[in-house]
PANULO-199676 format. One record per residue (C-alpha): residue number from 1; residue in three letters; z, y negated, x negated. Coordinates in Angstrom, 2 decimals, padded with zeros to 5 digits. Each point is the difference from the previous one (the first is absolute). Layout:
REM residues N
     i    aa         Z         Y         X
   NUM   ALA         Z         Y         X
...
//
This chain:
REM residues 525
     i    aa         Z         Y         X
     1   MET    097.82   -096.22   -120.40
     2   PRO    003.31   -000.73    001.77
     3   PHE    003.02    002.26   -000.09
     4   ILE    002.56    001.26    002.63
     5   TYR    003.64   -000.07   -000.17
     6   ARG    001.87    001.84    002.91
     7   ASN    003.91   -000.34    001.29
     8   ILE    000.59   -003.50   -000.82
     9   ILE    003.25   -000.88    001.85
    10   LEU    001.20   -003.30    001.60
    11   SER    002.90   -000.59    002.48
    12   PRO   -001.01   -001.51    003.16
    13   LEU    001.51   -003.32   -001.33
    14   GLU   -002.12   -000.16   -003.04
    15   SER   -003.36   -002.10    000.02
    16   GLU   -003.13    001.66   -000.57
    17   GLU   -000.92   -002.47   -002.64
    18   THR    002.33    001.64   -002.34
    19   LEU   -002.23    003.19    000.14
    20   PRO   -001.93   -000.82   -003.25
    21   ALA    003.29   -000.61   -001.91
    22   VAL    001.35    003.31    001.21
    23   LEU   -003.02    001.73   -000.90
    24   ALA   -000.05   -001.79   -003.43
    25   ALA    003.62    001.22   -000.64
    26   LYS   -000.92    003.60    000.90
    27   LEU   -002.79    000.02   -002.30
    28   SER    001.97   -001.74   -002.89
    29   VAL   -002.81   -002.48   -000.35
    30   PRO   -000.15   -003.98    000.07
    31   LEU   -000.33   -001.37    003.51
    32   THR   -002.97   -002.17   -001.46
    33   SER   -001.87    003.14   -000.79
    34   ILE   -000.46    001.18    003.48
    35   HIS   -002.62   -001.27    002.38
    36   ASN   -001.40    000.53    003.43
    37   VAL    003.12    001.78    001.51
    38   SER   -000.87    001.27    003.57
    39   ILE    001.88    001.73    002.49
    40   LEU   -001.75    003.64    000.80
    41   ARG    002.77    001.37    002.43
    42   LYS    003.25   -001.36    001.19
    43   GLY    002.56    002.12    001.95
    44   VAL    003.69    000.07    001.09
    45   ASP    002.41    002.44   -001.15
    46   ALA    003.09    000.19    002.43
    47   ARG    001.06    003.48   -000.86
    48   LYS    003.15   -001.07   -001.62
    49   LYS    001.72   -002.61    002.13
    50   PRO    000.83   -002.85   -000.52
    51   LEU   -001.78    000.04   -003.31
    52   ILE   -003.43   -000.44    001.44
    53   LYS   -002.95   -000.36   -002.57
    54   LEU   -003.31   -001.63    000.22
    55   VAL   -002.32    002.55   -002.25
    56   TYR   -003.45   -001.44   -001.41
    57   THR   -002.94    001.49   -001.60
    58   LEU   -001.56   -002.89   -002.01
    59   SER   -003.49   -000.38   -001.97
    60   PHE   -000.17   -002.17   -002.93
    61   CYS   -002.04   -000.69   -003.22
    62   VAL    001.33   -000.73   -003.41
    63   ASP   -001.23   -001.80   -003.17
    64   ASP   -002.21    002.35   -002.20
    65   SER    002.52    000.44   -002.53
    66   LEU    002.26    001.89    002.45
    67   ARG   -002.72    002.13    001.51
    68   ALA    000.28    002.91   -002.22
    69   ARG    003.60    000.16    000.13
    70   LEU    000.32    000.04    003.64
    71   GLY   -002.78    002.38    000.46
    72   ALA    002.16    002.53   -001.80
    73   ASP    003.08   -000.87    002.24
    74   PRO    000.60    003.00    002.42
    75   ALA    001.60   -002.38    002.35
    76   VAL   -003.23   -002.08    000.38
    77   GLU   -003.05    000.95    001.45
    78   TRP   -003.78   -000.93   -000.32
    79   LEU   -001.38   -001.70    003.18
    80   ASP   -003.18    001.65    000.65
    81   GLU   -002.20   -002.60    001.88
    82   ILE   -002.68    001.64    002.30
    83   PRO   -002.62   -002.39    000.58
    84   THR   -001.19   -000.61    003.51
    85   PRO   -003.52    001.17    000.30
    86   VAL   -002.35   -002.48    001.62
    87   PRO   -001.68    001.82    002.78
    88   GLU   -003.80    000.43   -000.21
    89   GLN   -001.69   -002.55    002.25
    90   LEU   -001.86    001.66    002.84
    91   ARG   -002.69   -001.05    002.66
    92   SER   -000.35    001.86    003.04
    93   SER   -001.70   -000.27    003.58
    94   LYS    002.59    002.45    001.38
    95   LYS    002.43   -001.51    002.59
    96   ILE    003.81    000.43   -000.54
    97   VAL    002.63   -000.49    002.81
    98   ILE    003.56    000.02   -000.42
    99   VAL    002.00    000.47    003.15
   100   GLY    003.57   -001.51   -000.52
   101   SER    001.19   -002.63   -002.27
   102   GLY    003.31    001.63   -001.25
   103   PRO    000.65    001.05   -003.66
   104   ALA   -002.52    002.62   -000.25
   105   GLY   -002.82   -001.83    001.70
   106   LEU    000.66   -003.29   -001.96
   107   PHE    000.27    001.52   -003.21
   108   ALA   -003.12    002.12    000.62
   109   ALA   -001.62   -003.37    000.61
   110   LEU    001.32   -001.46   -003.41
   111   ARG   -001.34    002.86   -001.67
   112   LEU   -003.53   -000.28    001.39
   113   ALA   -000.02   -003.45   -000.71
   114   GLU    000.61    000.70   -003.76
   115   TYR   -003.18    002.07    000.24
   116   GLY   -001.87   -002.78    001.37
   117   LEU   -000.08    001.72    003.55
   118   THR    001.07   -001.36    003.20
   119   ALA    000.85    001.30    003.41
   120   THR    000.84   -000.87    003.62
   121   ILE    003.59    000.19    000.64
   122   ILE    000.89    000.37    003.76
   123   GLU    003.64   -000.61    001.27
   124   ARG    001.15    000.40    003.34
   125   GLY    002.91   -002.18   -000.46
   126   GLU    000.15   -003.74   -001.08
   127   PRO    000.01   -001.69   -003.27
   128   VAL    003.43   -000.07   -001.49
   129   GLU    000.70   -003.68    000.90
   130   GLN   -000.38    000.64    003.67
   131   ARG    001.19    003.27    000.03
   132   ALA    003.38   -001.28   -001.47
   133   LEU    000.15   -002.24    003.10
   134   THR   -000.94    002.78    002.32
   135   VAL    002.80    002.39   -001.27
   136   GLN    002.46   -002.71    000.02
   137   ARG   -000.67   -000.60    003.58
   138   PHE    000.43    003.71    000.75
   139   TRP    003.27   -000.19   -001.65
   140   LYS    001.35   -003.08    001.72
   141   ASP   -001.40    000.82    003.46
   142   GLY   -000.94    003.74    000.08
   143   ILE   -003.74   -000.87    000.58
   144   LEU   -002.02    002.61   -001.59
   145   ASP   -003.41   -000.14   -001.20
   146   PRO   -001.29    003.55   -000.11
   147   GLU   -002.85   -000.86   -002.35
   148   SER    001.85   -002.46   -002.48
   149   ASN    003.84    000.88   -000.73
   150   VAL    002.13    001.34   -003.02
   151   GLN   -002.29    003.05    000.13
   152   PHE   -003.35   -001.52    000.23
   153   GLY   -001.63   -003.17   -001.71
   154   GLU   -000.69   -001.24   -003.36
   155   GLY    002.00    001.46   -002.74
   156   GLY    000.82    003.10    001.93
   157   ALA    003.51    001.13    000.72
   158   GLY    001.45   -000.80   -003.07
   159   THR   -000.38   -003.90    000.81
   160   PHE    002.99    000.18    001.99
   161   SER    002.26    002.02   -002.35
   162   ASP    002.00   -000.28   -003.10
   163   GLY   -003.63   -000.07   -002.24
   164   LYS    001.20    002.77   -001.89
   165   LEU   -001.85    000.95   -003.04
   166   THR    001.72    002.99   -001.27
   167   CYS   -002.16    002.95   -000.50
   168   ARG    000.53    003.55   -001.50
   169   SER   -003.44    000.24   -001.27
   170   LYS   -000.49   -000.46   -003.73
   171   ASP   -003.75   -000.71    000.64
   172   PRO   -001.59   -002.70   -002.27
   173   LEU   -001.03   -001.69    002.98
   174   VAL    003.35   -001.10    001.15
   175   PRO    000.46   -002.73   -002.90
   176   TRP   -003.57   -001.20    001.19
   177   VAL    001.41   -000.56    003.64
   178   LEU    003.05   -001.81   -001.31
   179   ASN   -002.07   -002.32   -002.19
   180   LYS   -002.38   -000.55    002.79
   181   LEU    002.91   -000.82    002.42
   182   ALA    001.65   -002.39   -002.49
   183   ALA   -003.54   -001.65   -000.71
   184   PHE   -000.08   -000.89    003.93
   185   GLY    003.33   -001.28    000.02
   186   ALA    002.75    002.68   -000.21
   187   GLN    002.88   -000.81   -001.99
   188   PRO   -000.80    000.84   -003.94
   189   GLU    002.94    002.31   -000.07
   190   VAL   -001.45    002.62    002.20
   191   ARG   -002.07    001.01   -003.15
   192   TYR    003.19    001.32   -001.70
   193   LEU    002.96    000.24    002.56
   194   ALA    001.27    003.67    000.34
   195   LYS    000.05   -000.52    003.89
   196   PRO   -002.49   -002.81    000.36
   197   HIS   -000.42   -001.61    003.62
   198   ILE   -001.79   -003.06    001.12
   199   GLY    001.71   -000.80    003.28
   200   THR   -001.82   -000.76    003.54
   201   ASP   -000.13   -003.55   -000.49
   202   ARG   -001.62   -000.03   -003.49
   203   LEU   -002.37    003.05    000.85
   204   ARG   -001.62   -002.11    002.93
   205   MET   -000.97   -002.42   -002.65
   206   VAL   -001.40    002.52   -002.54
   207   ILE   -002.17    001.57    003.14
   208   SER   -001.51   -003.44    000.84
   209   ALA   -000.78   -000.53   -003.66
   210   LEU   -001.58    003.29   -000.36
   211   ARG   -002.08   -000.78    003.10
   212   GLN   -001.32   -003.10   -001.11
   213   GLU   -001.17    002.02   -003.23
   214   LEU   -001.88    002.47    001.63
   215   LEU   -001.84   -002.78    002.32
   216   GLU   -000.93   -001.57   -003.15
   217   LYS   -001.40    003.37   -001.28
   218   GLY   -002.30    000.19    002.93
   219   PHE    002.25    002.43    002.23
   220   ALA   -000.07   -000.34    003.79
   221   VAL    003.45   -000.02    001.51
   222   ARG    000.06    000.23    003.60
   223   PHE    003.15   -000.20    002.13
   224   GLY    000.52    001.05    003.63
   225   ALA   -002.71    002.82   -000.89
   226   LYS    001.23    003.50    001.28
   227   LEU   -001.74    003.13   -001.26
   228   THR   -000.78    001.89    003.73
   229   ASP   -002.92    002.32   -000.88
   230   LEU   -001.77    001.73   -003.12
   231   GLY   -003.73    000.52   -000.47
   232   ILE   -000.29    003.57   -001.42
   233   LYS   -003.29    001.55   -000.54
   234   GLU   -000.74    003.48   -001.54
   235   GLY    003.39   -000.06   -001.31
   236   ARG    000.05   -003.32   -001.65
   237   ILE    001.36   -003.51    000.85
   238   THR   -002.73   -002.38    001.23
   239   SER    002.03   -002.67    001.93
   240   VAL    002.89   -001.57    001.24
   241   THR    000.68   -001.50    003.36
   242   VAL    001.99   -002.95    000.37
   243   ASN    001.78   -000.78    003.15
   244   ASP   -002.04    002.19    002.09
   245   ASN   -002.77   -002.64   -000.09
   246   GLU   -001.24   -000.39   -003.67
   247   GLU   -001.68    002.72   -002.26
   248   LEU    000.17   -000.68   -003.91
   249   PRO   -002.35    002.28   -002.26
   250   CYS    002.24    001.91   -002.33
   251   ASP   -000.72    002.38   -003.01
   252   HIS    003.50    000.16   -001.50
   253   LEU    003.09   -000.43    002.51
   254   ILE    003.57   -000.64   -001.50
   255   LEU    002.25    001.11    002.62
   256   ALA    003.34   -001.77   -000.71
   257   SER    001.32   -000.67    003.52
   258   GLY    003.68    000.64   -000.76
   259   HIS    002.55    002.70    001.43
   260   SER    000.58   -001.41    003.31
   261   ALA   -003.91   -000.45    000.97
   262   ARG    000.26    003.04    002.70
   263   ASP   -002.93   -001.29    001.87
   264   THR   -002.08    000.69   -003.36
   265   PHE    001.46    003.20   -000.26
   266   GLU   -001.02    001.00    003.59
   267   LEU   -003.39   -001.27   -000.82
   268   LEU   -000.34    002.22   -002.89
   269   GLU    001.30    003.04    001.95
   270   ARG   -002.69   -000.72    002.74
   271   LEU   -002.74   -000.24   -002.72
   272   ALA    001.28    003.42   -001.45
   273   VAL    000.84   -001.81   -003.37
   274   PRO    002.25    002.64   -001.68
   275   LEU    003.60   -000.81    000.50
   276   GLN    003.17    001.65   -000.83
   277   ARG    003.57   -000.54    001.55
   278   LYS    002.55   -000.95   -002.61
   279   PRO    003.80   -000.09   -000.53
   280   PHE    001.75   -003.19    000.12
   281   ALA    003.64   -001.39    000.71
   282   MET    001.84   -001.72    002.70
   283   GLY    003.44   -001.58    000.27
   284   LEU    001.95   -003.20    000.49
   285   ARG    000.54   -003.27   -002.12
   286   VAL    003.32   -000.59   -001.23
   287   GLU    001.41   -003.66   -000.75
   288   HIS    002.80   -001.03   -002.18
   289   PRO    001.44   -003.03   -001.40
   290   GLN   -001.98   -000.57   -003.45
   291   ASP    003.45   -001.24   -001.53
   292   LEU    001.45    003.42    000.94
   293   MET   -003.19    001.61   -001.50
   294   ASN    000.17   -002.07   -003.20
   295   SER    003.95    001.01   -000.22
   296   ILE   -000.92    003.81    000.31
   297   GLN   -002.48   -000.19   -002.67
   298   TYR    001.06   -002.50   -002.35
   299   GLY    003.89    000.05    000.40
   300   ARG    002.20   -002.73    001.79
   301   ASN   -000.34   -002.76   -002.53
   302   TYR   -003.78    000.33   -000.53
   303   PRO   -001.76   -003.16   -001.57
   304   ALA   -001.81   -002.12    002.36
   305   THR   -003.07    000.15   -002.43
   306   LEU   -000.74    003.70    000.82
   307   PRO   -002.83    000.63    002.57
   308   ALA    000.91    001.17    003.54
   309   ALA    001.07    003.61   -000.51
   310   ASP   -002.07    002.91    001.43
   311   TYR    000.59    003.73    000.49
   312   ALA   -001.65    003.02    000.44
   313   VAL    001.57    003.18    001.41
   314   ALA   -001.01    003.46    001.24
   315   TRP    001.85    003.17    001.26
   316   ASN   -001.48    003.65    000.78
   317   ASN    001.58    002.18    002.46
   318   THR   -000.78    003.54   -001.67
   319   THR    000.17    002.02    003.24
   320   SER   -002.52   -002.01    002.00
   321   GLY   -001.97   -001.38   -002.67
   322   ARG    000.26   -003.29    001.38
   323   SER    000.29   -003.22   -002.18
   324   ALA    001.47   -003.37    000.65
   325   TYR   -000.96   -002.76   -002.30
   326   SER   -000.28   -003.94   -000.38
   327   PHE   -003.33   -001.28    000.45
   328   CYS   -001.51   -003.54   -000.73
   329   MET    003.29   -001.65   -000.84
   330   CYS    000.22   -003.86    000.39
   331   PRO    002.50   -001.91   -001.83
   332   GLY    000.79   -003.24    001.26
   333   GLY   -002.21    000.33    002.64
   334   VAL   -000.26    000.18    003.72
   335   VAL   -001.04    002.79    002.64
   336   VAL   -002.92   -000.69    002.31
   337   GLY   -002.02    001.28    002.81
   338   GLY   -003.14    001.65   -001.30
   339   ALA   -001.71    001.31    003.34
   340   SER   -003.78    000.24    000.37
   341   GLU   -000.12    001.76    003.48
   342   LEU    001.01   -001.44    003.24
   343   GLY    003.30    001.42    001.12
   344   GLY    001.25    001.61   -003.20
   345   VAL    002.72   -001.19   -002.35
   346   VAL   -000.62    000.19   -003.88
   347   THR    002.43   -001.26   -002.75
   348   ASN   -000.70   -001.32   -003.30
   349   GLY    001.44   -001.56   -003.05
   350   MET   -000.80   -003.28   -001.45
   351   SER    001.10   -002.00   -002.97
   352   GLY   -001.17   -003.42   -001.40
   353   GLN   -000.54   -000.91   -003.77
   354   LEU    003.67   -000.78   -000.57
   355   ARG    001.57    002.71    002.02
   356   ASN    002.44   -002.67    001.05
   357   SER    000.96    001.36    003.51
   358   PRO    003.65    001.00    000.36
   359   TYR   -001.19    003.56    001.28
   360   ALA   -001.28    003.07   -001.71
   361   ASN   -001.60    002.64    002.07
   362   SER   -001.99    003.22   -000.42
   363   ALA   -001.63    002.69    001.97
   364   LEU    001.95    003.32    000.19
   365   VAL   -002.73    002.73    000.80
   366   VAL   -000.24    003.47    000.41
   367   ASN   -002.78    002.18   -000.82
   368   VAL   -002.12    001.10    002.90
   369   ARG   -002.04    003.08   -000.23
   370   GLU   -003.26    001.17    001.70
   371   GLU    002.02    002.44    002.22
   372   ASP    001.86   -002.98    001.27
   373   PHE   -003.21   -001.51    001.27
   374   GLU   -000.92   -000.05    003.79
   375   GLY   -002.61    002.40    000.65
   376   PRO   -003.30    000.80   -002.03
   377   GLY   -002.59   -002.28   -001.64
   378   ALA   -000.05   -002.19   -003.03
   379   LEU    001.53   -002.92    002.18
   380   ALA    002.99    002.06    001.19
   381   GLY    002.30   -002.21   -002.61
   382   VAL   -001.34   -003.25    001.61
   383   ARG    001.05    001.38    003.47
   384   LEU    003.33    000.83   -001.37
   385   GLN    000.43   -003.59   -001.44
   386   ARG   -001.43   -001.80    002.98
   387   ARG    002.63    001.98    002.36
   388   TRP    002.92   -001.09   -001.89
   389   GLU   -001.15   -003.82   -000.51
   390   GLN   -000.27    000.25    003.86
   391   ARG    003.50    001.31    000.31
   392   ALA    001.27   -002.90   -002.51
   393   PHE   -001.72   -002.35    002.41
   394   GLU    001.79    001.33    003.03
   395   LEU    003.47    000.10   -001.45
   396   GLY   -000.50   -003.52   -001.41
   397   GLY   -000.56   -001.12    003.52
   398   GLY   -003.39   -001.42   -000.51
   399   GLY   -001.20   -003.12   -001.86
   400   TYR   -000.25    001.93   -003.06
   401   ARG    003.74   -000.07   -000.62
   402   ALA    001.08    002.76   -002.15
   403   PRO    002.71    002.38    000.82
   404   ALA    003.05   -000.12   -002.24
   405   GLN    003.44    001.19   -000.66
   406   ASN    002.86   -000.43   -002.46
   407   LEU    000.01    002.42   -002.80
   408   LEU    003.35    001.32    000.44
   409   ASP   -000.49    000.31    003.85
   410   PHE   -003.19    002.08   -000.90
   411   LEU    002.11    002.27   -002.46
   412   ARG    002.60    000.20    002.73
   413   LEU    002.53   -001.39   -002.19
   414   PRO    002.87   -002.22    000.93
   415   GLY    000.01   -003.66   -000.93
   416   LYS   -003.16   -001.12    001.65
   417   GLY   -001.06   -003.49   -000.68
   418   ALA   -002.42   -002.56    001.46
   419   VAL   -003.78    000.67    000.24
   420   ARG   -001.43   -002.84   -002.41
   421   THR   -003.57    000.29   -001.22
   422   SER   -002.65   -002.34   -001.08
   423   TYR   -002.57    001.72    002.29
   424   ARG   -002.70   -001.87    002.00
   425   PRO   -000.83   -000.16    002.89
   426   GLY    003.49    001.16    000.65
   427   ILE    002.05    002.88    000.73
   428   ARG    001.76    001.90    002.58
   429   GLU    003.13    001.93   -000.73
   430   VAL   -000.15    003.91    001.08
   431   GLU    000.80    003.30   -001.17
   432   LEU   -002.79    001.17   -002.46
   433   ASP    000.26    003.65    000.71
   434   SER   -002.95    000.07    002.34
   435   ALA   -002.14   -002.48   -001.96
   436   LEU   -001.20    002.78   -002.18
   437   PRO   -000.51    003.95   -000.08
   438   PRO    003.23    001.63   -000.39
   439   PHE   -000.73    001.69   -003.54
   440   ILE   -000.60   -003.67   -001.37
   441   ILE    003.33   -001.21    001.82
   442   ASP    001.74    002.85   -001.42
   443   THR   -001.31   -000.13   -003.40
   444   LEU    000.54   -003.84   -000.36
   445   ARG    003.64    000.58    000.91
   446   GLU    000.39    002.50   -002.52
   447   GLY   -002.11   -001.79   -002.70
   448   ILE    001.88   -003.32    000.58
   449   ALA    003.47    001.81   -000.66
   450   ASP   -001.46    001.08   -003.41
   451   PHE   -001.38   -003.57   -000.60
   452   GLY    003.47   -001.45    000.34
   453   ARG    001.26    002.14   -002.58
   454   LYS   -002.64   -001.03   -002.36
   455   LEU    000.33   -003.75    000.94
   456   ARG    003.72   -000.65    000.57
   457   GLY    000.05   -002.44    002.90
   458   PHE   -003.16    000.81    001.61
   459   ILE    001.63    001.39    002.78
   460   THR    001.52   -003.30    001.77
   461   ALA    000.88   -001.50    003.19
   462   GLU   -002.49   -002.93   -001.49
   463   ALA   -003.22    002.26    000.07
   464   THR   -002.18    000.08    003.01
   465   LEU   -002.72    002.48    000.82
   466   ILE   -003.43   -001.10    001.58
   467   GLY   -002.43    002.42    001.84
   468   ILE   -002.58    001.21   -000.79
   469   GLU   -001.90    000.09   -003.43
   470   SER   -003.14    002.19    000.63
   471   ARG   -002.73   -001.39   -002.27
   472   THR    001.05    001.27   -003.25
   473   SER   -003.43    001.51   -000.67
   474   SER   -003.08    001.18    001.64
   475   PRO    000.20    003.20    002.28
   476   VAL   -003.50    000.58   -000.59
   477   ARG   -002.07    000.71   -003.24
   478   ILE   -003.74   -000.76    000.02
   479   LEU   -001.20    002.97   -002.18
   480   ARG   -002.04   -001.02   -002.94
   481   ASP   -001.51    001.87   -003.07
   482   SER    000.80   -000.71   -003.76
   483   SER   -002.72   -002.86    000.13
   484   PHE    002.35   -002.04    002.59
   485   GLU   -003.00    000.78    002.72
   486   SER    000.84    001.57    003.30
   487   VAL   -000.76    003.74    000.03
   488   GLY   -001.76   -000.19    003.36
   489   VAL   -002.05   -003.52   -000.39
   490   LYS   -001.79   -001.05   -003.11
   491   GLY    000.55   -003.79   -000.83
   492   LEU    003.42   -000.17    001.79
   493   TYR    002.92   -000.64   -002.58
   494   PRO    003.47    000.64    001.87
   495   ALA    002.61   -002.50   -002.13
   496   GLY    003.40   -000.83   -000.28
   497   GLU    003.07    000.80    001.87
   498   GLY   -001.74    000.12    003.37
   499   ALA   -002.34    002.93   -001.24
   500   GLY    003.19    001.75   -001.26
   501   TYR   -000.64   -000.23   -003.64
   502   ALA    002.43   -002.76   -001.05
   503   GLY    003.61   -001.51    000.60
   504   GLY    000.58   -003.64   -000.33
   505   ILE   -001.93   -002.96   -001.55
   506   MET   -000.52    001.18   -003.62
   507   SER   -001.25    003.52    000.84
   508   SER   -002.34   -001.43    002.74
   509   ALA   -001.38   -002.59   -002.36
   510   VAL   -000.71    002.74   -002.53
   511   ASP   -001.55    002.11    002.44
   512   GLY   -002.57   -002.61    001.09
   513   ILE   -000.78   -000.88   -003.63
   514   LYS   -000.84    003.60   -000.74
   515   ILE   -002.34    000.23    003.19
   516   ALA   -001.58   -003.25   -001.10
   517   ASP   -000.83    001.46   -003.41
   518   ASN   -001.26    003.29    001.51
   519   ILE   -002.33   -002.17    002.28
   520   ALA   -001.28   -002.16   -002.88
   521   GLY   -000.47    003.22   -002.10
   522   ARG   -002.34    001.30    002.93
   523   LEU   -001.85   -003.35    000.12
   524   LYS   -000.81    000.38   -003.70
   525   MET   -002.17    003.06    000.50
//
């Protein structure tokens, strides 16, 4: 059984090849007696600048003659290796349909495949290769395809993002997801980095490989196939309608359509599927030079070997109860258009695997409460999002250009600089006061002032704000019970971020896996 040793420290200038020797010195054993040294976790400790440290947790084996001594060492832990259970192979005539090929849908499919089950995956957008070309055309020429874009298509909204794999959950399925991603082509280090990410360029390759695996396992994957109706009889799902003209039989439906599938929400409301309005957040995206952010986080003379620096900030107004906070921070990335509806502007952040853009960007958002929504009903939050996305389109002057303003100018401080941004399809310089509700603008101004105290240099003439960031999470929750099944329709399983039960790639993937396990459990009966 392997051992674990925590808090092995290297400087950013030291090679990881020295880790076995450092570990041997810590343990006071010969280097030749240590075997199979592996990194379990790696993080950056930048709390004491300029003494930046890389902190490792290692697993290792030793010669049998040393096992008893090391087993008694309080600094050493046993590594409990939990065997991965092999799912029971099942056969069933029941028809399973998965709507959406984002993380929840794809990982539900992968899990079903482990049981020997298959499903039909329907995706309104294009396969990732064609989707990338469509999105590039949108960024270049402002020509939006409402069915295949940054929000819709194979891989989901996370395909055009930083590909972050961070997750607060300690669920044992998280390592399973990371290992699967690495097996399909993600960088091996995603399994142990404290803040793992894939990058949009690498993630597209992973998704393509994952699709090929599912096809080989007997899954049907259909693109340009939009869910337009559900067959429900006696409170149970019986079929799905694709593109208004094709009905597919369905006994179990995993609905993983994403947080921007507003027409799907409208369909569910029309069919009286129980829905609930849900708070979310809206704001702006801020962009700084990455070199400036590195200096803020690492110190002026930071080693070039360190990764592009990120940040996370939050501020709460104790009087109003409003919070301003950073969201989806993209080091070494770009700001891009993320619209999915005609006549609306949405911003998003994106980074490649190397995070080597000269810019750093992050959403700065404010919590939106139910009392802020426009009118009654489960879709009131959707209406609020849409209204302000259309306002951003108007301020941008059309063509999906985004309204933008220098940070100092927004804060009404002297020394305004140029409005520089990586945003595509382009920007129009305006005052952003009318781009969002007053409570968001006011809270952002107060919050950014606090961020400037926490991150010296954050408030600078070199920073630009771009509007608007409106798709932080789903404004709707599709109600389900403890078995992941809709409380109103048997056989319907709302999944992932769009259903209101996850936030990001990892938690959505885990949600999809649990739903697949639940369906498999029912098919055993």
